[in-house]
N, C-alpha and C positions, 0 to 999 in steps of 0.2 A: 696847929691849925685841924681843926675838927669838921668844920664847915666852912667851905669857901665863901668869902664874903663877895658881893658883887663888885665892889672896887678892887679885890683881888683877880677877878676875872676880867676886867677891863684893863688893869695892868697888865694882866699875862697877854691878853688879847693886843695890846699895844707893843709889847716888845716881840711878838711874833711878825706882827705888820711891819715893823721896823727892820727886824732880821730879812725878810721877804724882800723889802723894797731896797736894801742894801744889796742884797743878791741881784734883783733886777737892774739895779744901776751899775753893778759890775758887769754883767753881762752887755748891758749896752755900752759902756766904754770900750768893751773888748771889739763889739760889732763896729762901732765907729772907727776903729783903728785897723779893721779889715782883718782882725785875728779870728777867722772862723773857725779853726780848729779849737781854739781856747773857748769860744762861744759854745761849741757843741759840746765839750767837755764839761763847761759850767752848767749847762742846760740839763745834761745826763746827771750831774751830781745833785742840783735840784729836784729833778723827778725822782732820784732814789731817796734823798731827804724827806719827800712828800710821801712816799711810800712808806719809810719807816715811821713817819708820824703817823699816818693811817694804822698800822699796826699797833701801835702804842695805843692811840685814841680808842681803837675797838675793844681793848682789853676790859673786861668787866671788873675792873679795880679802879672807881674813880679818883680815891685818895691817892694812889699809888702813881696813876696817871698824871695826875696834877703836880704831884711832887716832883716826877721827872722833867714835866713840862717847866716848871718854874726854876728847876736845878740851875741854870746858867745864870739866871738872873738874882738867885738868892744867895750863892756862894761867890763871893768876890775872886777868890783865886784858886777855884776849882772850876774846870770844864768838863762836860760829860758828853759823851755820844753814846748811843744806845743801839742794841740789836734784839729784835723780838722774834723768837719762834714759837709762837703761841697762837691758840685760837681763841673765839669767844665763848667756849663752852668750859668754862673753869668754875671750881667751886672752892675758891682760896679766901682766907680771911684778910681782907683787904686792910683792915685796921692794924692787924699785927705786922703784915709786911711793911706798911707806911712806918709804924712804930720803930721796926727793925732798921730801917733805912735812916729815920731821923737820929735814932741812937747811934748807928754807925758814923755819920757825917759830923754829929756832934764830938764824937771822940778823933776823927780825923781833923777838925777844924781845932781842936784844943791843942793837938800835937803839930800841926803844919805851922810852916815860918810863913808869917805874912807877905814876906817879900817873895816868896816861890810861887810860880804857876804849877797847878797840879792838872796834870790831861788826863782823863779817864773814860774808861768804856764800862757800860754796863750791858750785860748779856742776860736775857730772860728766856728761858727754855721751858717748855711745858713738857714734863714728864709722864703726866696722866691728868684727868680730870681734878684731882685734889692736891697736886704738887707741880710746883715750879721750882727749877733750879736757877737760882739768882746769883749772878757773878758781877762783883763790883771791883774793878782795877783801877789803880792811881798810880802814875809814876811821877817821882820827885823825891827831894831830900827831906828826910824826917830824923831829927837829931836823934830822938829816945825811940827808934822803931820797936825796940822789944816791949817796951812799956805800953806803945800803941797796940801792939799784937795781944799783949795780955790783957788791957783793958776790954778790946774788941770781942776776944773769945769768951771772957768773963760776963759779958754784957748777954750772952745767950749761948746756950749749950749745943745748938744746932748749927753755930757759926764756925768757920774754919778760916785761918788767916795764913797765907802763904806770903812771905817776903823774898824775893830774889833780886841780886845785884843786876842791873843792865848797865849800858855804856856810860861815860860821862859821871861817873860816880852817883848815878841816879839808883833808885830802888823802884823796883814794882811790888806794889802792895795789892794782892788779890784776896778779896774777902768772897767766901763761897758759902752758901746755905740752901738748905729745902724750904721754901714756902708752903705752908699747907694752910 
């Protein structure tokens, strides 16, 4: 995706509206049952999600922002949450960052099992105006994890991959690099 098409924008907005409507319906359901503690908790989570979305959407990296926003709709068995610690004063190569993310997900999807749901987190931390630390972590089962690690590390010399064993025979795959 080099330029986002109008249809893609409409699809993205449709997905976002659908997700927000689901959240509101859930909150209304808890309110109707009189579970006000749960209502307050869900509203607080919604406010935090909106704040996280605002931070993401304010980044001067349009290709990367759209990539992150579309992630959960594009990848059937991968889910991503994100944390942004950066401001709008960045001079980062958006196309390169986008290409790195695309390549990493190509590799993850080629090694992932179709029946496994992979939950992930993306942390973007601004180091200075020209550098971001990007960390992408997924938990799940991948049968050929050493091959996955080698392919990702060979895709870009700046990328480091760490694999840790977690509970329930899942592994946590963490990909870290400095975007410039």
